[in-house]
N, C-alpha and C positions, 0 to 999 in steps of 0.2 A: 503494500499499499504506499502511497504518497503521503509525506509529511512535510509540513511548513514549520521551518524553524526561523523565528523572529527573534532578532538579538538587538538589545538596546544597549548603546554605548555609555559609558561613564563620561562625564564631562571632561574635556581635555584629553581625550583618548587618542587623538591623531598621531603623536610621537610612538606611542606604543603599537598602533595599527601599523605604521611604517616599519617599525623594527620587527615585527611579528609577521608580516604579511607573506614571505616566502613560505614558512611553515604551514600557515593557514591555506594557501593556494595549493600546497602540496597535496593537503587531505581532500580538497575539492576535486583536484585532477584524478585522485584515485577513485573517487565516486564516478566521475565522468568516464573513465577507462572502463569501469564495470557497468556502464549503461545505466546508472542509477540516479543521475543528476538530471533534474528537469531545468532548473534555473538557479542562478545564484548572483548576489551582487550588493553592493553597499548602498545605503540611503543617504544622499548628500544632505548636509545641513542647510543648504541653500538651494534655490532653483537653478542649478547648474550641473552640467555633467562633470566638470571639473571645480570643485568647491574651493580649491586652494587651502588656505589656512583654516577655513571655516571647518573644514573636515567632514565628519560623517555623524550621524544619530544612530546608526545600527546597521545591520545586514539582514537580508532575506535569503533564506535557502530553501528550495523545495526539491526533495529527494526521495528516493524509494528505499524503505527498510522493511524488514521483516515484522516489525511490531513498533508500538509506540515506545515501549521500554528501549528498544534497540535505537530508535531515533533519538531519545533523551541521552542514553549513554553516549551515542556518538557525539551529540552537540556539547555535552558537558566536557568531553576530551579535547574540544577544540583549542588549538593554541591561543586564540583570542581571549577565550574564556580564562586560561591560566595566566596569561599575561596581564589580565586586569582590564582589558578593553571593554568587555561586556560587564555591564551591571546587572541585567537581567536576561535570561532566555526562556522563550515560551515555544514548546513543540506542540503542535496540534495536527490531527488527521487531515489531509487535504484531498478533496475530489476534484480532479480536473474535468472541466465540462468543455472548455474551448481553448485553443483551437483544435 
């Protein structure tokens, strides 16, 4: 089943994001290689694809996991979570309707 992983950043997270990004992307690439990643990306803090120093307010990942527990376990092991980028992570089942 698909799960939406909604992550909210701590204030001032941009330096930690930049430092931890390679490890974060490596895990997403692994999901992609397994054919389990539907989409992933950051949420800019301002209305711009490149928010610069404004940074990001969080991330959204939609991926396939065997269960809610498996999705939560994966999300909790994210390098951004361990580095203190994320203040809160919410994982919920997701049903793709479109496209």
